[in-house]
N, C-alpha and C positions, 0 to 999 in steps of 0.2 A: 897198154899206154892210153892215156886220155886222148880223145880226139879234140884237137885244138885248131880252130880256124882263126887265123890272125886277121887283124883289122885290114881292110882293103880287099879281102876275099869277096868274090861275087856273092850276092845274097843267095843264089841258088846252089852255092857250093856245099851247103849244109842241108841236112834232111829236116828242116824245120816245118812243122805243121802250123796251121792257123792257130790252134790251141797253144802250141809252144810260144808263138809270137805274142798272143794275148797275155799269157802268164808273165812273160818277161816284160811286157809293157807295164803291167801292174806292179811288178817288182821295181821297175824304174820310177813309177809314181811314189812308191814307198821310199825309195832312195832319195828322191827329191824332198820328201817330207823330213827325212833324217837331216838332210843338208840345211833345211830351213830352221831346224832346231840346234844347229851348230855341231851336229854329229857327222862323221865321215859318211858320205852318201852311198850306202849299200842297202838294198832291199831284197826280200826273199818271199817267195810264194810256194807253199807246199800243197800238192794235189794228191788225192788218193788214187787207187788203181782204176777208179771209175771216172776220173777227170774232175772230181769235185774239189774245190778249194777247202782245205781243212785247217790251214794255218797261214798266217802272214807275219812278217816281221821286218823291222828296220833297225839299223844300228842305234843303240841307246846306252852305251857304256857310261857316258857322262851323266845323262839324266837319271839313270838307275844306280849310279855309283857301283857298277858291276862290270868287271873286265870281261865277263863271259856274255854280256848282252849284245852279241853280234847278231846281225839280221838272221842268219841261219839258225842260231840257237833259239832266238825268239820265235821263229816260225815253227821249229820242232816242238817247242814247249806248247804253243797254241794247238798244234796238230795232235800232240799226245793228249791234251785235255779234251779235244773234240771227239776223239775216238776212245777215250778212257783207257789208253794203253801207251806205254813208252816205246813199244815196237810199232813201226809204221811200214810193214812190208808192202811192196807193190807201189809205194808212193814215189813221186818225182818232186825234187826240190829245184826251183828256179831261183837263181841268185845272180845279182848284177856283177859280182866280182868273184873270181876264183877263190874257193875256200882255203882258209888257213888250216894249220895242223889241229888246233882245238876244234874247229867246226867240223872238219872231216872226221875226227874221232867220234864226235856226237852223231854225225850222219851214219857212220858205221854201226855204232851201238844201237841206233834206232832202226837199223836194217832198211834204210831208204834204198830203193831199187835203182834210182837214177838221179844224177845231178846234172843240171844244165846251167852253165854260167855264161855271163856276158864277157867282160874284160878279163884278160889274164893278169896275174899279179906276180911280177918277177921278183918281188922282195919277200913275200910270205906265202905265195901260192904253192900248194902241195898236190895239185892235180895236173902236173905236167910242166910247170914253170920252174920253181926252185927244186922241187922233188916231184916224183910221180907215184905217190903212195897207192892209188887204186890199182896200179899194175903189179904190186908186190904179191907174189903167189903165196907167201907164208901167212898172209892175213886170213882170219877165219870168216870174214864177210867181204864180199866184193860188190862194189857199187859201180854201175856204168856211169861214165862221165863224158859229157860233150861240152866243149867250150866254143865261144864265138858268137852266140846268138845276141844280136843287137850290141855287139862289142863296141862299136863306134859311139853309140849313145851312152853306154855305160862308162866308157873311158872319158868321154867329154864331160860328163857330170863330175867325175873325180878330178879331172884337170881343172875345171872351173872352180871347184871347191877349194883346192889347194892353192890355186893362183890368188884367189880372194884372201885366203889366210896369210899368204906370203906378203901381200900388199897392205895388209892391215897394220896400223901403227903399233 
C-alpha cells in the first residue's frame, strides 16, 4: 500500500530529505505557473538515480489541446528526451498531486522507481485514495509511492485555484 501522510501530520512524520523537499518546492513552483496560465495547478519534477533533474512538467491540457498533458506525463516526456530512452529506471518523480490512472500507467511503463506526491486526490487518485494500484501484486512493475510531502501547500494551491474559478462570473 502507498504510504500516505495526511495533512496536519507532523513534518517529521515522513522520511523527507532536503533533496525531497527541494524537488517538491520546485514542483510547487511549476504548479503555480500552470495556475497562472489557467491550468489546474499541478507540477512535477523527475530526477534520475543520481539526483539530477532530468525532466519537469506542469499541467498543460488546455494550452496543448492534449488531454494527456498532465504534469507527470510532461515530466516523463522531458526525462525520456534527456536520456534518449523511454525507460527511466532508478528515477524518482515528485508531483504535487496524487497521480491519476493515466499518469500512473505511464509511470509504470517508464519504470520509474519512486513517486513522491504532495496532496491526496480522493476523486481520481490511484495511489491510495480512490484505488491503490501500486499495491497490486499482479502488475509486472512496481513503483514505490509516498504521499504527503508539502501536502498542505499543494492542497492550498488547488483550493485557491478552484475557489477563484467558482467565484468567476
